[in-house]
C-alpha positions in Angstrom: 187.5 81.3 114.4 183.9 80.4 113.9 184.6 78.8 110.7 187.4 76.7 112.2 184.9 75.6 115.1 182.3 74.2 112.1 185.2 72.6 109.9 186.5 70.8 113.5 183.0 69.4 114.5 182.5 68.3 110.8 185.8 66.8 110.3 185.0 65.0 113.9 181.6 63.5 112.7 183.6 62.0 109.5 186.1 60.5 111.6 183.9 59.0 114.0 181.6 57.9 111.0 184.6 55.6 110.0 183.6 53.3 112.8 179.9 54.3 113.1 178.8 54.5 109.5 175.3 55.8 110.6 176.7 58.8 112.1 177.6 59.8 108.2 173.1 60.0 107.9 173.5 62.2 110.8 176.4 64.7 109.4 174.2 65.1 106.3 170.8 65.6 108.4 173.1 68.5 110.5 174.2 70.3 107.2 170.6 70.2 105.5 169.6 71.9 108.1 172.2 74.5 109.8 173.4 75.2 106.3 177.1 75.7 108.0 178.5 76.7 104.6 176.3 79.5 104.6 177.2 80.6 108.2 181.1 80.8 107.1 183.1 83.1 104.7 185.7 81.1 102.6 186.8 77.4 103.2 183.3 75.6 103.5 181.7 77.6 100.9 184.4 76.1 98.1 183.5 72.5 99.3 180.1 70.8 98.2 180.1 69.2 101.8 176.3 68.1 101.7 177.2 65.9 98.7 180.1 64.7 100.2 178.1 63.4 103.5 175.3 62.1 101.0 177.8 60.6 99.1 179.4 59.0 102.5 175.9 57.8 104.1 174.7 56.0 100.9 178.2 54.3 100.1 178.5 53.1 103.9 175.1 51.8 103.9 175.7 49.8 100.6 178.9 48.7 102.0 178.8 48.1 105.5 175.5 48.0 106.9 172.9 45.1 107.7 170.5 44.9 105.1 168.7 42.0 106.5 165.6 43.9 108.2 165.3 46.3 105.0 161.8 47.0 104.1 160.8 49.5 101.3 157.4 51.0 102.6 154.4 52.3 100.1 155.4 55.8 100.8 158.9 55.5 99.2 157.4 54.5 96.3 155.1 57.2 96.4 157.8 59.6 96.8 160.0 58.3 94.1 156.8 58.6 92.0 156.8 62.5 92.9 160.7 63.1 92.2 159.7 61.7 88.6 156.8 63.4 88.2 158.4 66.4 89.2 161.6 65.7 86.7 159.1 65.8 83.9 157.6 68.6 84.5 160.9 70.3 85.1 161.9 69.7 81.4 158.4 71.4 80.4 158.5 74.2 82.7 157.3 77.6 81.7 160.5 78.9 83.2 163.2 76.5 82.7 166.1 78.5 84.3 163.9 79.3 87.4 163.0 75.6 87.7 166.5 74.1 87.4 167.7 76.3 89.9 164.9 74.5 92.3 165.1 71.2 91.0 168.6 71.0 92.1 167.5 71.2 95.8 164.2 69.5 95.6 165.8 66.5 93.7 168.2 66.1 96.7 165.5 66.5 99.7 163.3 64.0 97.9 166.2 61.3 96.9 167.3 61.0 100.5 164.0 61.0 102.1 163.5 57.7 100.1 167.0 56.4 101.1 166.7 57.4 104.9 164.2 55.0 106.3 166.6 52.4 104.9 168.9 53.0 107.2 166.6 53.3 110.4 166.6 49.2 111.7 166.7 50.3 115.4 165.2 52.1 118.1 168.6 53.8 118.8 169.0 55.2 115.3 165.3 56.2 114.8 166.0 58.3 118.3 169.0 59.2 117.3 168.1 61.1 114.0 165.0 62.9 115.7 167.7 64.2 118.2 169.9 65.7 115.5 167.1 67.2 114.3 166.0 68.7 117.0 169.4 70.3 117.9 169.9 71.2 114.6 167.0 73.4 114.5 167.9 74.3 118.2 170.9 76.2 117.1 168.9 78.5 115.1 166.1 78.6 117.1 167.9 79.4 120.4 169.7 82.3 119.0 166.3 83.6 118.1 165.0 83.1 121.4 167.6 85.2 122.8 167.4 88.0 120.4 163.6 88.2 121.1 164.2 88.4 125.0 166.8 91.3 124.4 165.0 93.0 121.3 161.7 91.9 121.0 162.6 91.2 117.1 160.1 92.3 114.2 158.8 91.2 111.2 161.7 90.7 108.9 164.0 92.3 111.5 164.9 89.1 113.6 168.5 88.3 112.4 169.0 84.5 112.8 172.7 84.3 111.6 172.7 85.2 108.3 171.6 88.1 105.8 169.7 86.1 103.7 166.2 84.5 105.1 166.3 81.2 103.1 165.2 77.6 104.2 165.0 77.4 107.8 166.2 81.0 108.6 163.1 82.7 106.9 160.6 83.7 109.7 157.5 82.2 108.9 159.1 78.8 107.9 161.1 78.6 111.4 158.0 79.5 112.9 156.1 76.9 111.6 159.3 74.3 112.6 159.9 75.6 115.9 156.2 75.3 116.9 155.7 71.6 114.8 159.0 70.2 116.8 157.4 71.0 120.5 155.8 67.5 120.7 158.7 65.5 119.9 160.9 67.7 122.6 158.2 66.5 125.0 158.8 63.0 124.1 162.3 63.2 125.1 161.3 64.6 128.5 159.9 61.0 129.1 161.5 58.5 126.7 164.6 59.4 125.7 167.6 57.0 125.9 170.5 58.6 124.5 170.2 61.3 127.0 168.3 59.8 130.2 165.2 62.1 130.8 166.4 63.4 134.4 166.3 67.0 135.9 169.1 68.4 133.3 167.3 67.1 130.4 163.9 67.7 131.3 165.3 71.8 132.1 167.0 72.1 128.6 163.8 70.6 127.2 161.4 72.9 128.6 163.5 75.8 128.2 164.0 75.0 124.4 160.3 74.9 124.2 159.8 78.2 125.8 162.6 79.4 123.1 160.5 77.4 120.7 157.5 79.8 121.6 159.1 83.1 121.2 160.2 82.4 117.9 157.0 83.5 116.4 156.8 86.6 118.6 160.5 87.6 117.5 159.7 87.3 113.6 156.3 88.6 114.3 154.6 85.7 111.9 151.0 85.1 112.0 151.5 81.8 110.7 153.5 81.0 114.0 150.7 82.3 116.2 148.2 79.9 114.5 150.2 76.7 114.8 150.5 77.6 118.6 146.8 77.4 118.7 146.7 74.4 116.7 149.5 72.8 119.1 147.6 73.8 122.3 144.4 72.0 120.6 146.3 68.9 120.2 147.6 68.8 123.4 144.3 68.3 124.8 144.5 64.7 123.4 146.9 63.6 125.5 146.3 65.7 129.0 143.9 63.8 131.5 142.5 66.9 133.4 141.6 69.2 130.4 139.4 71.8 132.3 142.2 72.5 134.5 144.7 72.5 131.3 142.5 74.8 129.7 142.3 77.0 132.6 145.8 77.4 133.0 146.5 77.9 129.2 144.1 80.8 129.3 145.6 82.2 132.5 149.1 82.0 130.6 148.0 83.7 127.5 146.5 86.5 129.5 149.6 86.8 131.4 152.1 87.3 128.4 149.9 89.5 126.7 151.4 92.9 128.5 154.9 91.4 128.0 154.5 91.1 124.3 156.1 94.0 121.8 154.2 96.3 120.5 155.1 95.0 116.8 153.8 91.6 117.4 150.4 92.4 118.8 150.1 95.1 115.8 150.8 92.7 113.1 149.1 90.3 114.8 145.7 92.5 114.6 145.5 92.1 111.2 144.5 88.5 111.0 141.0 89.7 111.9 141.5 93.0 109.0 143.1 90.6 106.5 141.7 92.8 104.0 143.3 95.9 104.7 146.9 94.2 104.4 148.6 93.9 101.5 150.4 90.7 102.3 147.2 88.9 103.4 145.5 90.1 100.3 148.2 89.1 97.7 147.8 85.5 98.9 144.1 85.2 98.3 144.4 87.2 95.0 147.3 84.2 94.0 145.5 81.6 95.0 142.6 82.1 92.8 145.2 83.0 89.9 146.2 79.3 90.5 143.0 78.1 90.3 142.6 79.8 86.9 146.0 78.9 85.6 145.6 75.1 86.1 142.0 75.2 84.3 144.0 75.4 81.4 147.1 73.3 82.4 146.2 70.7 84.7 149.6 69.0 84.8 151.1 72.5 86.5 153.7 74.7 84.6 156.6 73.5 86.5 158.7 74.9 89.2 158.6 78.9 89.7 155.7 79.1 87.3 154.1 81.9 89.7 156.3 84.2 87.9 154.1 84.8 85.2 151.2 86.1 87.4 149.8 89.4 87.4 147.0 90.2 90.0 144.8 93.0 90.6 143.2 93.3 94.4 141.5 95.5 96.1 142.8 96.9 99.5 140.4 97.6 101.8 140.6 99.9 104.8 138.3 101.6 107.3 139.0 105.4 107.6 137.7 107.4 110.3 136.2 106.8 113.8 132.6 106.2 115.6 129.6 107.0 113.2 132.2 108.6 110.8 133.8 105.7 109.5 133.9 104.7 105.8 135.4 101.8 103.5 137.6 102.9 101.2 139.1 100.2 98.0 142.2 100.8 96.9 143.2 99.3 93.8 146.3 97.3 93.9 148.2 95.4 91.2 151.3 93.0 91.7 153.3 90.7 89.3 155.0 87.3 90.1 154.0 87.2 93.3 154.8 83.7 95.4 151.8 81.3 96.1 152.4 81.5 100.3 151.0 78.0 100.4 152.4 74.5 99.9 149.1 73.8 98.9 148.9 76.0 95.9 152.7 75.5 95.1 151.8 72.0 94.4 148.9 72.9 92.2 150.6 75.8 90.1 153.9 74.0 89.3 153.0 70.2 89.4 149.4 70.4 88.6 146.5 68.0 89.8 148.8 64.8 89.6 151.6 66.5 91.9 149.3 67.8 94.4 147.3 64.3 95.0 150.8 62.8 95.1 151.8 65.3 97.4 148.9 64.8 99.9 149.0 61.1 99.5 152.5 61.3 101.1 151.5 63.2 104.0 148.0 62.1 104.7 149.4 58.9 104.5 152.0 59.5 107.2 149.1 60.5 109.5 146.8 57.3 109.1 150.2 55.5 110.0 150.8 57.4 112.8 147.5 57.0 114.1 147.4 53.4 113.7 150.8 52.9 115.3 149.1 55.0 118.7 146.5 52.6 118.8 148.3 49.6 118.2 150.5 50.1 120.8 148.8 52.2 123.1 148.6 49.8 126.2 152.2 48.2 125.2 154.1 46.6 127.8 157.7 48.7 129.1 159.5 47.5 126.1 157.2 48.9 123.7 155.9 51.9 125.7 157.5 54.2 123.5 156.1 53.6 120.2 152.4 55.1 121.2 154.0 58.8 122.3 156.2 58.7 119.4 153.6 57.8 117.2 151.6 60.6 118.6 154.3 63.2 118.5 155.6 62.7 114.9 151.5 62.6 114.2 150.9 66.0 115.8 154.5 67.6 114.4 153.1 66.7 111.0 149.9 68.3 111.6 151.0 71.5 112.7 153.6 71.4 109.6 150.5 70.9 107.2 148.7 73.4 108.9 151.2 76.6 108.9 152.0 74.9 105.1 148.8 76.4 104.3 150.3 80.1 104.7 154.0 79.4 103.2 155.1 77.6 100.3 157.2 75.0 102.0 156.1 72.0 100.1 159.6 70.6 99.5 161.2 71.9 102.6 163.7 69.4 103.1 163.0 69.6 106.9 159.5 67.9 106.4 160.5 65.1 104.3 163.3 64.4 107.2 160.0 64.1 109.3 158.3 61.5 106.9 161.1 59.6 106.7 161.1 59.3 110.5 157.6 58.2 110.3 158.5 55.4 107.7 161.3 54.4 109.9 159.2 54.0 113.1 156.6 52.3 110.9 159.0 49.6 109.3 160.5 49.0 113.0 157.2 48.2 114.3 156.4 45.9 111.4 159.6 44.1 112.1 159.1 44.1 115.9 155.6 42.3 115.1 156.8 39.9 112.8 159.3 38.6 115.1 157.0 38.7 118.0 154.5 36.4 115.6 157.5 33.8 114.9 158.6 33.6 118.5 156.3 31.3 119.5 156.8 29.1 116.4 160.4 28.6 117.0 159.2 28.0 120.8 157.1 25.3 119.6 159.7 23.4 117.6 162.2 23.7 120.0 160.7 22.4 123.3 157.2 21.1 124.4 154.8 22.7 126.1 154.6 22.6 130.2 152.6 19.4 131.0 152.5 17.9 127.8 152.6 14.1 127.5 156.0 13.0 125.9 155.6 9.9 124.1 158.9 7.8 124.0 159.5 5.0 121.3 159.3 1.7 122.6 162.4 -0.2 122.8 163.6 -2.7 120.2 162.9 -6.0 122.0 163.6 -9.0 119.9 162.5 -12.4 121.4 164.5 -15.7 121.1 163.8 -18.8 122.0 165.1 -20.3 125.5 166.3 -23.6 125.3 166.6 -26.0 128.8 169.0 -28.3 129.5 167.6 -31.9 129.1 167.0 -33.9 132.3 169.6 -36.6 133.2 
């Protein structure tokens, strides 16, 4: 029955897309985030629905869409350069078979992110894109929030509708994404136009925010807790009464502690004693191995290069109580340990050039959103939505990059969709400024200014001699 529901929804989206081709883009967004083919058993698994949706999106844009306002941003060029560079490193990867497997989905994420801003010509399209991103992620987050309320969850125990943990269904990744999208959800409570922000929309949005905050608890992901802390700090930028906000936030945190499951609190305590935790200790050892590796391989080892690492580290534990406490160092050996950081993932796989390209793409987005935020901070009603949206996209990106320091999500498609939305907003604002600059010129040429003296040409008068009759 669930499989039939997915098929009916996708067929309806494709059918509506025949009349509104931009819906093909939204269909691809839904497939890319939710992965319905992983939630079914037979029919959708045998059909390349993601490739079909991408083909329909590009084809409809080429044939039917209006391209008069199309602009290419510099960051699209950087993403194209990163795509070509990854292709080059894949051909010479240390593990060709494994690298090819990762390349098959990485190039699709980069290619669609390059294409996506070309379709975002209007505010409605930008808002629809973000709405589909949020609602698609919400289909996973709401399930996780309900299960967290019912069972409390636990590290590796929260079932998010699938048995494997790839993509957004992995605990640390969904924890990072769920906190990152909170600023965008709050933007829809004030500036949305697809669904007017009445009490029903606000109630749903606030309930979704609550569910987003539950995800790090249900997954027991330390990354999610750190992202919540950054979210609280970034919110200080927009609130008017900061002392009141800090007091309420502190009171809410204190009231929530007694209701937190013991599995969550025990795991969060390992943040301060990370040397005693094998997961945290191996991350530091892998990061050190990566720095040593790129000294001899400055261009990286291609995708999945971490498979060759062999690390030795000391797990430190405090034994005993009171004055009888002693520190024990337990030697541990591990091999083929993942990077657990997007920054070291880029460095180990793509080397210094790949890391610099990736940082330029991401940091460039933060800078451009800050510029838009300041430029439209005091805009009139027709443009009052731009500055808050730029700020929400910037905060979402900052939270994502902060969480990426502890999770290997450098090529996660969700962040590239976020970057595509940033570029779409940036190019839309550029077209808006250009039209505003041309509007006075067109007005001056078409009609005179009020109070101006209009010079009218003198009539063409021909003087002729007048003959009087002779006297009689």
